[in-house]
C-alpha positions in Angstrom: 34.4 35.9 40.9 34.9 39.1 39.0 33.6 41.4 41.7 36.0 40.1 44.2 38.8 40.5 41.8 37.8 44.1 41.2 37.9 44.8 44.9 41.3 43.4 45.6 42.7 45.3 42.7 41.1 48.5 44.0 42.0 48.1 47.6 45.6 48.9 47.2 45.0 52.1 45.4 42.5 53.3 48.1 45.1 52.8 50.8 47.9 54.5 48.8 45.8 57.5 48.3 45.4 57.8 52.2 49.2 57.6 52.8 49.8 60.5 50.3 47.3 62.5 52.1 48.6 61.8 55.5 52.2 63.1 54.7 53.1 66.1 56.7 54.3 69.4 55.1 58.1 69.9 55.7 59.0 72.9 58.1 59.1 76.4 56.7 62.8 77.4 56.9 62.3 80.8 55.2 59.7 83.2 54.6 60.7 86.3 52.8 58.4 89.1 51.8 59.6 92.0 49.5 58.1 95.1 48.0 58.9 95.6 44.3 58.3 99.1 42.6 56.5 98.6 39.3 58.9 101.0 37.5 62.1 100.0 39.1 64.6 98.7 36.6 67.1 97.5 39.2 67.0 94.3 40.9 65.6 94.0 44.5 68.2 92.0 46.5 67.7 90.0 49.4 69.4 87.5 51.9 68.0 85.2 54.4 69.3 82.5 56.7 67.3 79.0 56.6 66.1 78.2 59.9 67.5 75.1 61.8 71.2 75.4 60.2 73.6 77.5 58.3 72.4 77.5 54.9 71.6 80.9 53.3 69.3 81.9 50.4 70.4 85.1 48.5 68.2 86.3 45.6 66.9 88.9 43.3 63.6 90.2 41.9 64.0 92.0 38.4 61.0 93.6 36.6 61.6 92.5 32.7 61.4 94.8 29.9 57.8 95.7 29.2 56.8 95.5 32.8 54.5 92.5 32.2 56.7 89.9 33.9 59.2 89.7 37.0 62.3 87.4 37.2 62.8 85.8 40.7 66.5 84.3 41.0 67.5 82.2 44.1 70.9 81.0 45.1 71.5 78.5 48.0 74.7 78.2 49.8 75.6 76.1 52.7 79.2 76.9 54.0 79.5 76.3 57.5 81.5 74.2 59.9 78.5 72.6 61.3 77.9 68.9 61.8 74.6 68.7 59.7 75.1 67.0 56.4 72.7 68.4 54.1 69.5 70.5 53.6 66.9 68.7 52.1 63.9 71.0 50.3 60.8 69.5 49.9 59.6 72.8 47.9 59.9 76.5 47.1 57.1 78.7 46.7 57.3 82.0 44.9 54.3 84.3 44.6 53.4 87.9 43.9 50.4 89.6 45.4 48.7 93.0 45.8 49.6 95.1 48.7 46.2 94.2 50.2 47.6 90.4 50.1 45.6 89.1 47.1 47.7 86.3 45.5 48.0 86.9 41.7 50.7 84.7 40.4 52.5 81.5 42.1 55.0 79.1 41.3 55.9 76.0 43.2 59.5 74.5 42.6 59.9 70.9 43.4 63.7 70.3 43.9 62.9 66.6 44.2 66.2 64.9 45.3 68.6 67.7 44.9 70.0 68.3 48.3 72.1 71.4 49.4 75.3 69.8 50.7 77.4 71.2 53.4 80.3 73.1 51.8 79.7 71.9 48.3 78.2 73.6 45.0 75.5 76.3 45.5 72.0 75.4 44.1 70.2 78.0 41.9 66.6 78.4 40.7 64.7 80.8 38.9 61.1 81.6 38.1 59.2 84.2 35.8 56.0 85.5 37.3 53.3 88.1 36.5 53.1 90.9 38.8 49.6 91.9 39.8 47.8 94.5 37.6 48.9 98.2 38.5 46.4 100.1 40.8 46.9 103.5 42.4 49.9 102.0 44.2 53.4 101.7 42.9 54.3 98.6 44.6 53.6 95.0 44.6 54.9 92.2 46.9 56.9 89.2 46.3 56.9 86.4 48.8 59.4 83.4 48.8 58.8 80.3 51.0 61.3 77.3 51.6 60.0 74.2 53.0 62.5 71.7 54.1 64.7 70.1 56.8 68.4 69.4 57.8 69.5 65.9 57.7 
């Protein structure tokens, strides 16, 4: 009797794990890659349109004092006359890498249920990352990826 009970209790958990694994990644809406100079004290600014609609991400990367960390600030705006109601982000990935492409530091932001609504308040996110160790080159790379879809 005890063995059957254990099997019945474990079966729903096994099925739930397959459902989570089977979920698809949301589409990539933006993929921004920037070069940042190690000694630059000024922010590196960027702007990109999110694929599939009228939303825009603006941002900056700033080497913080001491040069051991970099601050990435992102602002999302969705001001348009379109008929799409909102942009639902599933995740925002920010990473630093060497020029050769070797990833060094990575942050994944999970906006959960905070949606970017049409013609409403903008959304802002920030992350602090480590740049890769300096080599003979003066630059490192920052990559920002936004995954989500319009509803």
